[in-house]
C-alpha positions in Angstrom: -12.6 10.4 -15.9 -10.4 10.8 -12.8 -10.3 7.8 -10.6 -8.2 8.3 -7.4 -9.3 5.5 -5.3 -9.4 1.8 -6.0 -9.6 -1.6 -4.1 -8.1 -4.7 -5.9 -6.8 -8.4 -5.0 -3.3 -9.3 -5.6 -1.8 -12.7 -5.3 1.7 -13.9 -5.8 2.2 -17.2 -7.6 2.6 -20.4 -5.8 5.6 -22.4 -5.9 6.2 -25.4 -7.8 6.2 -28.8 -6.0 9.3 -30.9 -5.6 9.5 -34.1 -7.2 10.3 -37.6 -6.1 12.3 -39.5 -8.6 15.1 -41.9 -8.7 17.8 -42.3 -11.2 17.1 -45.1 -13.7 19.7 -45.8 -16.3 21.2 -48.9 -17.8 24.5 -50.0 -15.9 23.9 -47.7 -13.1 22.5 -49.7 -10.4 21.0 -48.0 -7.3 21.3 -44.6 -9.0 19.8 -42.8 -6.1 17.3 -39.7 -5.7 16.9 -37.5 -8.9 14.0 -35.4 -8.0 14.6 -31.7 -8.6 13.2 -28.7 -6.7 10.0 -26.8 -7.8 10.4 -23.3 -9.4 9.7 -20.2 -7.3 6.2 -18.4 -8.1 6.2 -14.8 -9.5 5.9 -11.8 -7.2 3.2 -9.2 -7.9 5.5 -5.8 -8.4 4.0 -2.3 -8.5 5.9 0.1 -10.8 5.8 3.7 -11.0 5.0 5.0 -14.4 4.9 8.9 -14.7 2.8 8.6 -18.0 -0.2 7.5 -15.8 -2.3 10.0 -14.0 -5.2 8.1 -12.6 -6.4 4.7 -11.3 -8.7 4.5 -14.2 -7.3 0.9 -15.2 -8.0 -0.6 -11.9 -11.7 0.3 -12.4 -12.0 -2.4 -14.7 -9.3 -5.1 -13.6 -9.4 -5.8 -9.9 -7.5 -9.1 -9.8 -3.9 -9.6 -10.4 -2.3 -13.0 -10.0 1.2 -13.9 -10.9 2.0 -17.3 -12.5 3.0 -20.3 -10.6 6.6 -21.8 -10.5 7.0 -25.0 -12.5 7.1 -28.4 -10.7 10.4 -30.1 -10.1 11.8 -32.4 -12.9 13.6 -35.8 -12.9 17.2 -36.1 -13.6 17.8 -33.5 -10.8 16.5 -30.6 -13.0 15.2 -27.5 -11.3 11.6 -26.2 -12.1 11.6 -23.0 -14.0 10.8 -19.8 -11.9 7.8 -17.9 -12.9 8.1 -14.3 -14.3 7.1 -11.6 -11.9 4.0 -9.6 -12.5 4.6 -6.0 -13.2 1.6 -3.7 -12.3 2.0 -0.1 -13.3 0.8 2.6 -11.2 0.8 6.6 -11.4 3.2 8.5 -9.0 1.6 9.4 -5.9 -0.1 6.1 -5.4 -0.4 5.0 -1.7 -0.9 0.9 -1.2 -2.8 0.1 1.9 -3.6 -3.5 3.1 -7.2 -3.6 3.2 -7.5 -6.0 6.3 -5.1 -4.1 8.6 -5.1 -0.7 7.3 -1.2 -0.9 7.3 0.5 1.4 4.5 2.4 -1.0 2.5 4.0 1.4 0.1 4.0 5.0 -0.9 5.1 5.2 -4.5 6.2 8.8 -5.6 9.3 8.3 -8.2 9.4 7.2 -11.6 10.1 3.6 -12.0 10.2 3.0 -8.3 9.2 -0.6 -7.7 7.9 -2.6 -4.6 6.7 -6.1 -4.0 3.1 -6.2 -3.0 2.4 -9.8 -3.0 5.5 -12.3 -2.9 5.5 -15.5 -4.6 5.8 -18.8 -3.0 9.2 -20.7 -2.7 9.5 -23.9 -4.7 9.2 -27.1 -2.8 12.5 -29.2 -2.5 12.8 -32.4 -4.5 14.0 -35.6 -2.9 17.5 -35.0 -4.0 17.7 -32.5 -1.0 16.7 -35.1 1.4 19.5 -37.5 0.8 21.8 -38.5 3.9 24.1 -41.0 5.1 21.3 -42.8 6.9 18.7 -42.5 4.1 20.2 -42.7 0.6 16.9 -43.3 -1.1 14.3 -40.7 0.5 10.9 -40.8 -0.8 10.2 -37.2 0.6 9.4 -34.2 -1.3 8.0 -30.8 -0.5 4.9 -28.9 -1.9 5.4 -25.4 -3.4 4.6 -22.6 -0.7 1.3 -20.7 -1.6 1.9 -17.1 -2.9 1.0 -14.3 -0.6 -2.6 -13.2 -1.2 -4.2 -10.0 0.1 -6.7 -7.2 -0.8 -5.3 -3.7 -1.0 -6.7 -0.3 -1.5 -5.0 2.0 -3.9 -5.2 5.7 -3.0 -3.8 8.6 -5.4 -2.7 11.8 -4.1 -1.9 14.3 -6.9 1.7 15.0 -7.3 2.2 18.7 -7.9 4.5 21.6 -6.8 1.6 24.1 -6.1 -1.8 23.3 -5.0 -4.7 25.9 -5.4 -7.2 25.8 -2.4 -10.2 27.9 -1.4 -13.9 27.8 -1.3 -16.0 26.8 -4.2 -16.2 29.5 -7.0 -13.3 31.7 -5.9 -11.7 31.4 -9.3 -9.2 28.6 -9.0 -10.1 26.8 -12.1 -10.1 30.2 -14.0 -6.6 31.1 -12.7 -5.3 27.6 -13.8 -6.6 28.1 -17.4 -5.1 31.4 -17.6 -1.6 30.3 -16.4 -1.3 26.8 -18.2 -2.7 24.8 -21.1 -5.0 22.9 -18.9 -8.8 23.3 -19.6 -10.6 22.8 -16.6 -14.4 22.9 -16.6 -15.6 26.5 -15.5 -19.0 27.4 -14.4 -21.0 29.8 -12.5 -22.1 27.5 -9.9 -20.6 25.8 -7.0 -18.4 22.7 -7.2 -18.1 23.0 -10.9 -14.6 21.3 -10.3 -15.2 17.8 -8.8 -11.7 16.2 -9.6 -8.3 17.8 -9.4 -6.9 19.3 -12.5 -3.3 19.8 -13.3 -1.3 22.1 -15.4 2.3 23.0 -16.2 3.2 26.6 -15.7 6.1 27.7 -17.9 7.7 31.1 -17.0 9.8 31.3 -20.2 12.9 31.9 -18.1 13.7 28.1 -18.0 11.7 27.7 -15.0 8.4 25.7 -14.6 6.4 23.9 -12.1 3.1 21.8 -11.9 -0.1 23.3 -10.6 -3.1 21.6 -9.2 -6.4 23.0 -9.0 -7.9 21.2 -6.0 -11.7 20.9 -5.8 -13.3 23.7 -3.5 -13.6 22.9 0.2 -16.4 23.5 2.6 -16.5 23.9 6.4 -16.4 20.4 8.0 -14.4 19.0 5.1 -12.0 17.5 7.5 -14.5 15.3 9.0 -15.6 14.1 5.5 -18.5 16.5 4.9 -19.1 17.0 1.3 -16.2 15.2 -0.4 -13.8 16.5 2.3 -11.3 13.6 2.5 -11.5 12.9 -1.3 -10.3 16.7 -1.8 -8.0 17.0 1.2 -5.9 14.1 0.6 -4.5 15.7 -2.7 -3.3 18.8 -0.6 -0.7 16.8 1.2 1.5 16.2 -1.6 1.9 20.0 -2.7 5.0 21.9 -1.6 3.2 25.4 -1.7 -0.3 26.2 -1.1 -1.7 29.1 -3.0 -4.8 30.2 -1.1 -7.3 31.8 -3.4 -9.7 34.2 -1.8 -12.5 35.9 -3.4 -11.9 39.5 -2.4 -15.2 40.8 -4.1 -17.3 39.6 -1.0 -19.9 38.2 -3.3 -22.8 36.5 -2.2 -22.4 38.3 1.2 -19.3 36.3 2.1 -16.5 37.6 4.3 -13.0 37.0 2.6 -11.3 36.9 6.0 -13.7 34.4 7.4 -13.4 32.2 4.3 -9.6 32.2 4.6 -9.7 31.2 8.3 -12.2 28.4 8.1 -10.2 26.8 5.1 -7.0 27.1 6.9 -8.7 25.5 10.0 -9.9 22.6 7.8 -6.5 21.9 6.5 -4.9 22.2 10.1 -7.7 19.7 11.5 -7.1 17.3 8.6 -3.5 17.3 8.8 -1.6 19.4 11.5 1.6 19.4 9.0 -0.4 21.4 6.7 -0.3 24.6 8.9 3.5 24.8 8.4 3.3 24.4 4.6 4.5 27.7 2.9 1.4 29.7 1.6 0.6 32.4 -0.5 -2.8 34.1 -0.5 -3.9 35.0 -4.0 -6.5 37.9 -3.4 -8.6 37.3 -6.5 -11.3 39.2 -8.3 -9.6 42.6 -7.6 -11.4 44.0 -10.9 -14.7 43.9 -8.9 -16.3 46.8 -7.0 -15.2 46.9 -3.3 -12.5 44.5 -3.7 -9.9 47.2 -2.6 -11.7 48.1 0.6 -12.1 44.3 1.5 -8.3 43.8 0.9 -7.3 46.5 3.1 -9.6 45.1 5.9 -8.1 41.6 5.1 -4.7 42.7 5.4 -5.2 44.3 8.9 -6.9 41.1 10.3 -4.7 38.5 8.8 -1.4 40.2 9.7 -2.6 40.1 13.4 -2.5 36.2 13.0 0.5 35.9 10.6 2.8 39.2 10.4 4.6 37.3 7.7 1.8 36.5 5.4 2.1 37.0 1.6 -0.8 38.3 -0.1 -0.8 38.8 -3.9 -3.7 40.8 -5.4 -4.7 39.4 -8.8 -7.7 39.2 -11.2 -7.9 35.9 -13.3 -10.2 37.6 -15.5 -8.3 40.6 -16.5 -4.8 38.7 -15.7 -4.0 41.7 -13.3 -1.2 40.6 -11.0 -1.1 37.0 -12.3 2.5 37.2 -13.7 3.9 38.7 -10.4 2.1 35.9 -8.4 3.7 33.2 -10.6 7.3 34.7 -10.2 6.7 34.8 -6.4 5.8 31.1 -6.5 8.7 30.1 -8.6 11.0 32.0 -6.3 9.4 30.4 -3.1 9.9 27.0 -4.8 13.5 27.4 -5.5 14.3 28.4 -2.0 12.5 25.2 -0.6 14.6 22.0 -0.2 14.0 19.3 -2.7 11.1 16.9 -1.4 12.7 13.9 0.4 11.9 10.6 -0.5 9.0 9.2 1.4 9.9 6.0 3.3 7.4 2.9 3.4 5.8 3.0 6.7 7.0 0.4 9.2 4.6 -2.3 10.3 2.8 -1.8 13.5 2.7 -4.7 16.1 -0.7 -6.0 16.7 -1.6 -6.9 20.2 -2.9 -10.6 20.4 -6.5 -11.0 21.7 -7.3 -13.5 24.5 -5.2 -15.6 26.8 -2.5 -18.0 25.1 0.3 -19.9 26.5 3.7 -19.2 24.9 6.6 -21.6 24.9 10.1 -21.1 23.8 10.8 -23.6 20.8 13.7 -25.7 20.8 14.1 -25.2 17.3 13.1 -22.5 14.8 9.5 -23.0 15.4 7.3 -20.5 17.6 3.9 -21.7 18.7 1.1 -20.9 21.1 -1.3 -23.5 22.5 -4.9 -22.6 23.4 -8.1 -24.8 24.0 -11.4 -25.1 21.9 -13.4 -27.2 24.5 -11.7 -30.5 24.4 -9.6 -29.7 21.2 -6.1 -28.5 21.7 -5.1 -25.7 19.2 -1.6 -25.0 18.2 -1.2 -21.7 16.6 1.9 -21.2 14.6 2.8 -19.4 11.1 5.9 -21.6 10.8 4.4 -24.9 11.6 1.3 -24.1 9.3 3.9 -23.3 6.6 5.6 -26.3 7.2 2.3 -28.4 6.8 1.4 -26.8 3.5 4.9 -27.9 2.2 4.5 -31.5 3.5 3.3 -34.2 1.1 1.0 -36.2 3.4 0.5 -39.0 0.9 3.9 -40.0 1.7 4.8 -42.0 4.9 8.2 -40.8 5.1 7.2 -37.3 4.9 4.5 -37.8 7.9 7.2 -39.3 10.0 9.5 -36.3 9.3 6.8 -33.9 10.2 6.4 -35.6 13.5 10.0 -35.6 14.3 10.2 -31.9 13.5 7.2 -31.1 16.0 8.8 -33.3 18.8 12.2 -31.6 18.2 10.3 -28.1 18.6 9.0 -29.3 21.9 5.4 -29.4 21.0 4.9 -32.8 22.6 6.4 -31.7 26.0 4.1 -28.5 25.9 0.8 -30.4 25.1 1.6 -32.8 28.2 2.3 -29.7 30.4 -1.2 -28.3 29.4 -2.9 -31.7 30.1 -3.0 -33.3 26.7 -3.7 -37.1 27.1 -3.6 -40.2 25.1 -6.3 -39.7 22.3 -6.8 -36.0 22.8 -7.5 -34.1 19.4 -4.9 -31.7 18.2 -5.6 -29.1 15.6 -3.1 -27.3 13.7 -4.5 -24.7 11.0 -7.2 -27.0 9.1 -5.7 -30.2 10.0 -6.4 -32.4 13.1 -4.3 -35.1 14.8 -4.8 -37.4 17.4 -2.2 -37.2 20.3 -0.2 -40.0 21.6 2.3 -40.3 24.4 4.8 -41.4 22.0 4.5 -38.3 19.7 2.1 -36.7 17.1 3.5 -38.9 14.2 0.1 -40.2 13.2 -1.7 -38.2 10.8 -5.5 -38.6 11.0 -7.7 -36.4 8.7 -8.1 -33.0 7.0 -10.7 -30.9 8.8 -13.2 -29.6 6.3 
């Protein structure tokens, strides 16, 4: 079964917690802090494996979670970092963030790797907080949570040549004649419902990969039929071989068919209009094909004087060898496909009115109101909270000092916060005092 789309969940491993520990050895009074740092969580890494051709594996396994880092140890020992999780994907895989629609990666080369979900950093042990004024700190940090996200995988077939055209024009028959591929062939529309790949060997040390792409219909660019499922694969091909049924069977007009398919390609992606194209005038062994070909040449040359038309018959193999050599020559004249860069993230406009303040430190934040509750929104502060061990009084005091140093107390007073007002940061709530935000109250369930 060919699977070219899948939705999966990935999560980087959490970082290990730092340790509060003190050196306790005979004859070593006041040994000082000895709690080590936690290890880093593993990343979820996608790696291209050219031996894979579909996303079939992701139909049965949809959750990928990397291991956690080890907790810090005593005697100042660092917890072990977790191994990264390697997930193998076929070439041509596009990874899209399911929430934002942002393209995270476009994986095209063998062994190409990209981190899809980062592991969390390990928390610092109390040995990291020793200073001249606090020689025995009872502070350590929790490990950061690993990045978690749902992603959609889309596979676009990687082929040098793509065969396009209406259903039942002979694309599958042509592929079966020129390669060892054995696509399903039948005398009915939409015999081919998934892409088929074949390697064409010309015997002169030249070869290329040809893809038989499922038949298109009018309106495919809007998703009619399986339009988007088919059209996405055309984008990867370097040359388009447009197969046209010159016999005019079923009362069809070869020229009109050619125009409609080209319009669908252009409406789906304007860049496809500039893709090199060769017209394979198929079924030339049928009656009236010669007359239809003459008429086709006249009309098509008016639109494109440089159009290349190769008369062939997949059944009798007439003109097939000439077509293949023409394709190979054109491929050699084209530049090598450039590496596709990962798309840049798009800035998202924030909704609603927020009040921004310049932080005095490295923390950026916004303040909004939810009735009588002041809500502080800040990714960096929430990350700090997740790393803070609130069961330690020293850690709570340190957290309050960091917030004051960032100017949050001052900003809250400017927004009208009074003694006793509730301040919400993430899932935690605090009670505001003029003297600062040191006092931790409770976790908001």
